[in-house]
C-alpha positions in Angstrom: 0.0 0.0 0.0 1.5 3.3 -1.1 1.4 6.4 1.1 0.9 9.4 -1.1 2.8 11.6 1.4 5.8 9.3 1.6 9.0 10.9 0.3 10.3 9.2 -2.9 13.8 7.8 -2.6 16.0 5.7 -4.7 17.7 2.7 -3.0 21.0 4.6 -3.3 19.6 7.7 -1.6 17.9 5.5 1.1 21.2 3.7 1.8 23.1 7.0 2.0 20.6 8.5 4.4 20.5 5.4 6.5 24.3 5.4 6.8 24.2 9.1 7.9 21.5 8.3 10.5 23.6 5.4 11.8 26.7 7.6 12.1 24.8 10.5 13.8 23.0 8.1 16.2 26.2 6.4 17.3 29.5 8.0 16.7 28.0 11.5 16.3 26.2 11.4 19.6 29.4 10.0 21.4 31.5 12.8 19.9 29.0 15.6 21.0 28.7 14.0 24.5 32.5 14.0 24.8 32.7 17.7 23.7 30.0 18.7 26.2 31.7 16.8 29.0 35.1 18.5 28.2 33.4 21.9 28.1 31.7 21.3 31.4 35.1 20.5 33.0 36.3 24.0 32.1 34.1 25.5 34.8 31.4 28.2 34.7 28.8 27.2 32.2 27.2 30.7 31.9 30.2 32.1 30.1 31.5 28.9 28.5 31.2 29.4 24.7 32.5 25.9 23.9 29.7 24.4 26.1 27.0 26.4 24.5 28.3 25.7 21.0 28.4 22.0 21.6 24.8 22.1 23.1 23.6 24.0 20.0 25.3 21.4 17.7 23.7 18.6 19.8 20.3 20.2 19.2 20.8 20.4 15.5 22.1 16.9 15.3 19.1 15.5 17.2 16.8 17.4 14.9 18.6 15.8 11.9 18.3 12.4 13.5 14.5 12.9 13.9 14.2 14.2 10.3 16.1 11.2 8.9 14.2 8.7 11.1 10.8 10.0 9.9 11.9 10.2 6.3 13.3 6.7 6.2 10.4 5.2 8.0 7.9 6.6 5.5 10.0 6.5 2.3 8.7 5.1 -0.9 11.8 3.3 -2.3 11.8 2.9 -6.1 14.0 3.2 -9.1 14.1 6.5 -10.9 11.1 6.2 -13.3 11.7 6.2 -17.0 10.3 9.3 -18.6 6.9 8.6 -20.3 5.8 12.2 -20.6 4.2 12.3 -17.2 5.6 14.5 -14.4 6.2 12.4 -11.3 8.7 12.1 -8.4 12.2 11.3 -9.8 11.7 12.9 -13.2 13.3 16.1 -14.6 10.6 18.5 -15.6 10.9 21.4 -18.0 7.9 23.8 -17.5 6.8 27.3 -18.3 6.2 29.0 -15.0 4.8 32.5 -15.2 6.1 32.5 -18.8 9.7 31.5 -17.9 11.1 28.2 -18.8 12.5 26.3 -15.8 14.1 22.8 -15.7 14.1 21.0 -12.3 14.0 17.7 -10.5 10.7 16.8 -9.0 11.1 14.9 -5.8 13.5 14.9 -2.8 16.9 16.5 -2.6 18.0 13.2 -1.1 17.5 11.5 -4.5 20.8 12.9 -5.6 23.3 15.0 -3.7 25.2 15.7 -6.9 22.7 17.4 -9.1 22.9 21.1 -9.9 19.3 21.2 -10.9 16.8 23.0 -8.6 14.8 20.4 -6.7 11.1 20.8 -5.9 9.4 18.4 -3.6 6.4 16.6 -4.9 4.8 17.8 -1.7 5.4 21.5 -2.4 2.6 23.6 -3.9 4.3 23.4 -7.4 5.0 19.6 -7.0 1.4 18.9 -5.9 0.1 20.9 -8.9 2.1 19.2 -11.6 2.4 15.6 -10.2 0.7 13.4 -12.8 0.4 16.0 -15.5 1.4 15.1 -19.1 3.5 17.1 -21.5 1.4 19.9 -22.9 -1.0 20.1 -19.9 -1.4 23.3 -18.0 -2.4 24.1 -14.4 -1.9 26.7 -11.8 -1.2 26.7 -8.1 -1.3 29.1 -5.2 2.1 30.2 -4.0 2.7 30.7 -0.3 2.4 34.5 -0.9 -1.2 33.9 -2.2 -0.4 34.6 -5.9 -1.7 32.2 -8.6 1.1 30.8 -10.6 0.5 29.4 -14.1 2.4 26.3 -15.2 2.7 24.4 -18.4 4.6 21.1 -18.7 6.9 21.3 -21.7 9.1 18.2 -21.3 9.7 15.3 -18.9 13.0 13.4 -18.8 14.5 10.5 -16.9 16.8 11.7 -14.1 20.4 10.7 -14.7 21.7 11.0 -11.2 
């Protein structure tokens, strides 16, 4: 059963993120705990910049661990789809957006860390509007600022990560 809100990931992206999660959850946590302990031993915590920096980093690391855990738990793992003229997660879409031609990857930034293409989530307002549209089809969506944005699908390509 497919969850329409699940992030699309290739197996390679899933494995890369799982390895990052494993590192952060083990070695990363140990390193931060060691740095916090060392900073505590320096004395007064109110004016201890090293302690506060380590605690801030710990908070960011724990947030990333939560983000990765949720993403990997819900991920829809699949191969990058072959282009068949339909915009879907994992494809490169060329579209006219407000009259300007834009080319971007539809899906998650995690699909490829090496692409120079802009990446739009299929969960974003643009992604939701174009997901499932065929070449030549037009739609519009409401941007976060409340403006209506016109979009026309010009081309859909297979992503070559």
